[in-house]
N, C-alpha and C positions, 0 to 999 in steps of 0.2 A: 582412523581412517584419516589420510593426509594427501592431499589430491592437487597439493599446489607444490609443482617443480621445485625442487629444491634450491638449485642457481635463483632463481625467485624468492622464495623463503630468505637465503643468506642477503639477497641484495635488501630487501626492505629491510630487516633486522639492523645491516648496516647502516643504512640511513635512519633509523632509530623510529622507522613508519611503525613497526609491527614490534611487538613486545613479549613477556613469558608469562603475564597473567592471564588465566581465561577468565571468563564472565563469572563461573564458579566461583572462583578463587576471590573477587573484585564483590559478588554476594556475600560471601563469607564474612570479609573483613565490614563491610558496612554493618550486614547485620548484627555483628559483634561489638561495633562502633556505637549504634543506635538502636538498642531493641527493641525500647516502648514506641519509637517513631511512628507513625501511620505508614504502610509501606504500598497494600492496594487495597481495591475497593471494588463491590460488583457495581454493576448499574442497578438504580431500584426497582427497575421492572424484570427481574433476573426471575423470580418464579415464573411470573408469564411468560416468558421464553423459553425456560427449558426446565419449571417445574421444583425448583427450588430454592431457598430461601438467599436474598444476598448477603454476603458475607464481608467482613473490614478486616484486613490482620495486618497487625505491628509487623515491625521487620524481627520482631524473635519468632509471632506464633507463624508468619512463612517460612523462617529459620525450622522450625518444628517440623511443619509441614514438609519441606523440602528433604530434611530429614528420612522421616516415614517412607514417602516416595519412595528414594531412593533406596533404603532397604528393599521394601518390597517389590520393584524392580529387579533387585539382587537376587531375591529369594524367587522369583520366578524365572533366572536363569538368563536374561538378558547379560549380554556382555559387552565390552568397550566395540564399537563401531556398527552394531545390529542395528536396526532399523524401527522405529518404533512409528507407525501414522496415529495420527490427531486427528478427529475433526469434531470439536468442541465448539459453542460460541463463547465469545469474549466474557471471559469471569477469572477469578484469581485461582482455580484450580491450573489452569493454563502458565502459570507463573510458576506454580512447584511442579508442571511436570517439566518443562523448559530447562528448570533449574537442577533436577534431579538428573534430566538427562546430561545436562552440563556436567556435574559431577559424576558421569556412570560413565563419561564416553559414548553414549547411549545417543544415534541421528536420531532426532525429529523429523517427523516430515508432516507438515501441519498442512490440510487441507479444508478449504471453506466449505460451512456447510452446507451451501446450496448443493454440493458436489450430490452425484447420484452414481448409479452400479457401472454406468459406464466409464463415468471418469475416475473413480476408487479403484475397477479393474487395470485400468491403466496404470494407476499409483501403483498400486502392490505390486503387479507386474515388473516395474522395471527397477523398484525398490527391494524386490521379495521382501519383505518386513515380516520380523517377528513375532509383532504384537499389532492391536489396533485398539485406539483407545476412542471412546463416542462417549455420545448421551443419551440417556433414555427417548427424549425428545426435545422438537428443537421448534416453537413457534405452531406449536397442534400436530409437526411431521411425526410419525413414528421414524424416528433414526434408528434406534435401536432395533427396531423389525426389519428392516433396509438391512442390515447389515446383518442380519440373523438369517434372513431371505440367500442375501449373495452368498454369505459362509454355506450355505446348504447344499448351491448351484456349483460351486467354485471350490475345490479341495485346496487352490491355492492359497486364500482367505488365512490369515491367521488365526491365533486366539481374541476374543475380542471380548473387551470390559466395555461396561460403562457406566458413569454418574446418574445417580436417580435413586427414587427409592425403593431398597430390594425389597419389599413388601408390595409393589406394585401387582394387581393383578394380572394388566397385560403384560408382565414381562417377559420377553421372547426367549425361548427354548433357544440355547446355541449363544448367547451372551450371557455374560458373568458380572453381575453388579460387585462393582468395586471398592462400594463402601467398605462395607462389613470387613474387608480384607487389609484395608486401612485402620480399620479402627482396633483392630486387634495384633497390629507390626507397631515395634517400637521403635520409635525415630533413632538414627542412628546422630551423634551430636557432631559440631562443625569439627574437632577433632577425627573424630573416624573416616569424615568425608573426606577431609586432608590427606588422610592415610590411606583411604582407598586411593584417590586422584594420585598420588605416587605411586600406589603398586601397580597402578597397569599404565602407567609411564605418559597419561593424558600431558599434551601442551596445548597452546594455542594456536598454531596450526594444524590440530584437529576440526573435521567438521561436525558441524554444531545441529545444521539446519538443510533440509533438502524442500524449497518452497517450489511454487511451481505457475511458473506464467500465463497469461488468461489470453490466451489465443482463441480465439474462434473460427479459423478453419484448421486448425489442425490437434492434434492430441498436447496437451501442457507439456511443458518441458519441464525439469528436475533443474533446478538451479539450486546444489551444494553452497553452503560458506559456512568459513569459521569463523573461532572465535576474534582473531583479530581481524576480518574483514568486517563481523558486526561491528566491532568496539570503532572501528575508524570511522564506519560510516556514521554510527551514533554523537560519535565527537564533532561532525558536524552539523548534525542538530542540534547540538547544545550551543555551538558558534552560532550559529542564523538563529535559533530564538534568545539565545544569549542568555540561557537556561541557569539559574542561581542552584547552591545546592538546597538540597529539601526541596525545590519546585515543585507543586502541586501540578500533574497535567493532567487532562480530560483527553482521552483519545477515542475517538469514532470509530476508525478505519478498524477492520477485520486485524485480529493478532494473529495472522499467519502468510504477513507475504512484506516486503520491503519497507511499506510505508508504514504499519503497524510496528514491526519488531524493531525498525532501526529506533523508532520513540516508545515503544509502551517496554522492552527490554534494555536495548540497547545505551539509548540516553536515558531510560532513568537507571541506571546500574550505574552511570557514571557521575551523576550530581545527587545519588543516593535520597529521591526524590521519591512523593507519593502517587499514586497512578491510578487512576480512576479508569473504568472501565465504561466502555458505551460500544453498542454492536448489537443486531442491526439498526441503523440509524432510525430514532423516533424522534424529531423536532422538539416536542412538550418534552420528553424524558431529560433532550439534553437541554432543556431551558432549564427543567427542576435542579439537573446539575449543576449548573452554572448557578444558578439562585443558593444552592444548601450550601456552595464549597466558592469562595474566593480563589477560582483559576488563576495560575501565572502562565501559563500555554495549554492552545487545545490547537488543532488542525480542524479542517473543514474543506466541503471541495465549494468550488465554487458558487454549484448552486445551494449550498447550505446557506453561505452566505451573503446572497440574493435574497434569499427566503427570510434572511433574518433583517436585512434593510428593508425590506420590502412590506413587513409585521411587523415595526419598531413597538406597537402597542406589548409583545411579547416580552420584551425585553424591560420594562417598566420595573424600578424598583430593584433591580439587579445589580449589585456591587461589581465595576468592571476595573476597579482602579488598581488590581493587581493583574488581569489581563492586560500586559502591552504588545504583544504579537501573539498572531495566529498565523500558523502554515495551511497554506492551498496551492493547489495548482495541479499538474497534470495535463498541461498546455497552456494556453495563454489565459492568463485573468484578465477579463474588462477593464480600463483605466478608472470608469466609474465605479466600478465597484472597490478598488484600491483605495480609493480617493475620499469614499462615502464612509469606510470602513473608520478610515484615521477622522474625517471630522465628524461623524455621528458618534460612533463608539469611543474612539480616543486608541483605536485598535491599529496598527502597525500591521501590513500582512507581507507573510514572507512568498515568496512565489518559488515554486521547489520543480523543478524536473527532476524523475528519475525513474529509475526499473530493477525489478529483481535480481539483475545480470551486475548491477553496482553503479552503472551510470546514471552520475547526477550533478546537477546544477542546484546552486541557490544563491536566488536576488534577495538578499536580506538590507533593510535602509541603511547600515553602515557602512556596505559595498553601491547601493544603487537610493540614494538619497529620495530621487525625485521618483513620486511614487506615480506617474505615468508612463515613463521609463519602467520600473519596477515590474509593471503589468505586464512586458512582453520581452523585455530584457535581462539576461542573464549574465553577469561575469565573462570574461572570456579568457575560463583559466587555462592554465599548462600551455600557454605561449606565451614566450622572450617579449618585455616589454613594458608589461604589465603586472599589479602586486595587488593582492587582494588579503583582506583581513581574514579569511575563512581559514581554516589551518592547513584542509583539505585540498585547496587551491595550490599549496605547493609540492603537492606529490602527485597530481596528475597531471598527465599531457593529453591533449585534444587536437582534433583536426578536423578540417571544415572539407570534405571530399566531393569532385565533380561523379558524379554516377555513372555518366558515360564514358570517362576518359581515365577515372583513378586522378586525377590530376590536385591538388593541395588548392583547394579557395584561398586566397590570402588579402582579399577587396571586397568593399561592399557590393550587394548587390545582386549578388549570387548567389541562388538557393544550391545546397548541398546537404550530403547527410555529415551529421557528428559523429566521430568516434573519439574512442576513449582508450586510456593506457594508465594502470596505474595498481596501487594496491587497494582499490576498492573493487577492483574489476575482478568475478568470477574469474574460473579458469577452465570451465567449459561444463557441458550441459553431462547430466548423471548417466551415464553408462548409454552416451548418442553422440558416438566418433564424431559422426556422419553432419547434424546437426551442430555439434562443438566447430569442425573444420567452418563449414558456412557463415557461423557468427564471425570470425574473426579474418582481419583482410592479411595482405604478405607483411606487413610490417609488423604483425602483431595488438591491431588496435582492435575493439571492441564493437562491433558494427550496431547501432543503435535502431536502425530503421526510422530514425528521425531529422525531418527537415529543418537548415535553421539557415540564416543567412548573417553576414557581418555588419554590426550596425554600430551607433554611435558616434558622435563629432570625430574622436579619434580610434575609432574601429576598435574599442574594448569592448563592445558588448555583441552576444548573437543574441538572436531576434527566433523566436521558435517560427516554424513557416507552414507547420504541421506534421502528419506521420507522412512517410513515404506512400505509404496505398491508402491514403486517406485526403488524396486529393483529386478536386471536379476539375476537368480539364473542358473547356467550354469555349471553341472555336479559339483551338491553339492554344490558350490562357488559361492557366493555373491556377487554382482557386482555392487556398486553403479554409478545409472545412472550419479550424475550430475558430479561425479569425471572423467568419461570417457567424459562426453559434454565439461567440461571446460579444459581439454586437448587439444579434438580435434577441439576448438575455436579459440587456436594456431596456427592452420595452416592458413596461410594467402591465402587460397580461399576458406573459409570458415566465410560464413557471422553469419547463425544460426545452431542451431541444436539441436537433441532431440535422445537419444539413448533408445530403446525398446526391448525387448525381443518378441522372436517369437517361436514358438512351435517347438520340435524336439525333436524324438521319443526316440532317444539315450542319448542325456544330457539333457534334461526337457526342457532348452532354450538357445535360443543361442541370439550372442547379434546384433541387428541392426539400423544404424547411417542413420536417416533421415535428409539430408543436404539442408538446401539453401545457393548457392554458391555467392561469389562477381560477378557482373556484369560482362557479359560476358564470365566469367570463366569456363571451362570444368574442371569435376574433376572425377577421376578416384578411387576407392576402395586401390588399390596397391599403391596408391598415401599417402591415409589417413594412411594404416598400415604402411609403409615406416618410414611415420613423426611419428609415435607413438612407432616403434621399436627402429630409429637411434635418434629421436630429445629428445622424452620423456622419451624413456626406459620404457615401460610401461612391466608390465606382461603379459604373451601371452594369459592366458586366459581373457583377457580385450579387446581382440582387435577383430571388430565389425566382421562378416563374410558375411554383406550384406549391400549395399547403397542403398539409395532410396535417389534420387532428385527431389526436389519439389521447384517449383516456391516461395512458401511462407508455412509456417509450420501456420496449426491453432490453434487460440488462444482463451481463453476465455477472457470476459470484463476487466480483470484486467491483461491482456498479458502474465498468463502462458499456455502453451504450453498444448492442450488437446491432449494426450497422447492415451489415450481408441478411441478417432479420429482415430488415427492413425492407431494403429494394427488393426481396422476396415477395414482401408481401403488397408492395405495391403494384407489383403484377400479378397477382391475386387477384378472386372478385371483389367487391367491397363487401367491405363486413360491417354491421351495424358499430363495432365499434372505432370506426375510421369512416372518416370525412374528407372528404376531399374538395378543395377551394382551387381553383384558377381565375386568371384575367376575364 
């Protein structure tokens, strides 16, 4: 299945940006070169998560598993361009499925384990999937049972297979246990897999995955990506993290989207590394993995890094000498966090901005050495006059656009939408032409929906200013929610926070801070205001005028705070879990 227009493929190939090797061929080459090297490992708590004992596979063991899965998929009648929906927690088996599909030309559509019937039916109807693979349970939830009920009620649901003990007494009717089938299947050799790829005419331009955006107001959108698109994004991770051959990686992001796949699959393949799975996030398990294995690279949300810095006793006795860099981002990272990670942990933060559609910026130490700048600034790639170390910076073009006039913004001080063009950007949402048309502008640039402004003494940076729909307008002043959130996170009592607007008849909107506090900590609005005024020295119009304390902020399957739900909750009658505090 090739979805990128041929003229675009030809251009990228001529430029040397796209090549002919698939992820499958790269895997086979690595497995044959270093069969005894460690390849993938489960999180130590896999048994508690999904009822299966954790496993560790060498590259040879993984090769055998991939060969077995490939043979089994062929025996099930799946062919090139068929779609397989996969709903699994992070585990070594996911590598086997991804790579077997890469060999077979089968398109994998991974979905978060948190998806339920509503989201799954949408995915199945869009993809017209031929098979679904899940697991018996996830975190106590009867996931296979959910799929069985779904299949019983909806004839469009394909055959469903599940990992888990086939002898389990609660195995649902309508879902088939996969392990006995795999155990009876003879694994294909590397040569047999190569012959199959040649026979079906597999190319690096073929789609490998259809991932799903994490929209909160509309149905998820499918984002197809081919082998070359994954490899070029993976190289940017390698460059930014300065990953060396055989690097040991600890990745706690779900293995179903850009953040997870770009590192756990693409970058891991490029360096022939050792990948340690982790998800759902558990701080104690994460620390256990750091303690048990000297890691070269990991990724963590700003909130996680904040927790580690505020609980230094958890890291006592852990050897972090190999851990030189950690990826973070999703918005501006607080300056204090970047500085303290370096000063207290000896780890430099790489600040990432990115989307499933392939728009990505990386603020790495080699390009943004000033840590305070790196917290909020990204290299202004794809603009004449600026040269950066990351290889993708020379392949991508960007433009900053005034949303009212569609004019290019070339001077500092004006906020606009950042747009991307180049070989990392997807070609359109799967079977959604109307959504695709709205996703690109008249010049062919992808509309990110994210707001930036030009910054730096030479106008060499972009500064993240928030999402287009995540701005609070107070008295005509635009306030970036992300900016205020990161300032509030520096308060020692704040564990997590979301900043939203609430209606006001005079000012239009006022700022509300929804906060989850550190365990056992009471917090008053006056404390936050004092912190913002005296410590952070924030302009007065950015000060919250309402504080809501929640035990836990609501989040979507990818960990993003559901701000729409928070806004709705603030208008509902007070619940016992919700405590409001005003001046």
